[in-house]
C-alpha positions as CSV (number, residue, x, y, z in Angstrom):
1,M,0.0,0.0,0.0
2,A,2.8,2.4,0.9
3,T,4.6,1.5,-2.3
4,M,1.5,2.4,-4.4
5,R,1.2,5.8,-2.6
6,A,4.9,6.5,-3.2
7,A,4.5,5.5,-6.9
8,A,1.4,7.7,-7.3
9,A,3.1,10.6,-5.5
10,A,6.1,10.2,-7.7
11,G,3.9,10.2,-10.8
12,V,2.1,13.3,-9.8
13,L,5.4,15.0,-9.0
14,L,6.8,14.0,-12.4
15,V,3.7,15.4,-14.2
16,L,3.8,18.7,-12.2
17,S,7.6,19.1,-12.8
18,A,7.1,18.5,-16.5
19,L,4.4,21.2,-16.6
20,A,6.6,23.6,-14.7
21,V,9.5,23.1,-17.1
22,V,7.6,23.3,-20.4
23,H,6.8,26.9,-21.3
24,A,5.8,27.4,-24.9
25,E,5.3,31.0,-26.1
26,D,4.6,32.3,-29.5
27,P,7.8,33.4,-31.3
28,Y,8.9,37.1,-31.4
29,L,10.2,38.8,-34.5
30,F,12.3,42.0,-34.0
31,F,12.8,44.7,-36.5
32,E,14.6,48.0,-36.4
33,W,13.5,50.7,-38.9
34,K,15.3,54.0,-39.6
35,V,12.9,56.3,-41.4
36,T,14.5,59.1,-43.5
37,Y,13.9,61.2,-46.6
38,G,15.6,60.3,-49.9
39,T,15.2,60.8,-53.6
40,K,13.9,58.2,-56.0
41,S,12.9,58.3,-59.7
42,L,9.6,56.4,-59.5
43,L,8.2,57.6,-62.8
44,G,11.4,58.7,-64.4
45,V,11.3,62.0,-62.5
46,P,13.4,62.4,-59.3
47,Q,11.2,63.1,-56.2
48,K,11.5,63.2,-52.5
49,V,10.2,60.0,-50.8
50,I,10.2,58.5,-47.4
51,L,12.6,55.6,-47.0
52,I,12.7,52.8,-44.4
53,N,16.3,51.5,-44.0
54,G,17.1,53.2,-47.3
55,E,14.4,51.2,-49.2
56,F,11.3,52.3,-51.1
57,P,8.8,50.7,-50.8
58,G,9.6,49.7,-47.2
59,P,10.5,46.2,-46.0
60,R,8.0,43.4,-46.0
61,I,7.3,41.5,-42.7
62,N,6.8,37.8,-43.3
63,C,5.2,36.2,-40.3
64,S,2.7,33.6,-39.2
65,S,-0.4,33.8,-37.1
66,N,0.3,34.5,-33.4
67,N,3.8,35.8,-34.0
68,N,4.7,38.7,-31.7
69,I,6.1,41.5,-33.8
70,V,8.3,44.2,-32.3
71,V,9.3,47.1,-34.6
72,N,11.6,49.8,-33.2
73,V,11.1,52.9,-35.4
74,F,13.6,55.7,-35.4
75,N,11.9,58.7,-37.1
76,Q,14.5,60.9,-38.6
77,L,11.9,63.0,-40.5
78,D,11.2,66.6,-39.6
79,Q,7.6,65.7,-38.7
80,P,5.6,63.0,-37.0
81,L,5.0,59.7,-38.8
82,L,2.0,57.3,-38.6
83,F,2.2,53.6,-39.7
84,T,-0.8,51.5,-40.7
85,W,-0.7,47.8,-41.2
86,S,-2.3,45.7,-43.9
87,V,-2.7,42.0,-43.2
88,R,-3.1,39.4,-45.9
89,S,-3.8,35.8,-45.4
90,P,-2.1,33.2,-47.6
91,G,-4.0,32.6,-50.8
92,T,-5.7,36.0,-50.9
93,A,-5.2,38.3,-53.9
94,G,-3.9,41.9,-53.5
């Protein structure tokens, strides 16, 4: 009887310790963006544009559902900047 209690207690302790050790969290993706002005010839005529890390258009974020995305933005423009996000699911047009 005591052996069964000890085995049951050991089993419960094993399960609880496994639950305490396993910690699954959704992955984090980190980005650092430097926003500046630059000149690009989009339609054959040089014009002032906003660049992100020297790129126009800005970088694409490829991620999966439930990813945690952290974007550190360093605004080096002479005015405030607002970002909006467009989310597309795989297989959708546009």
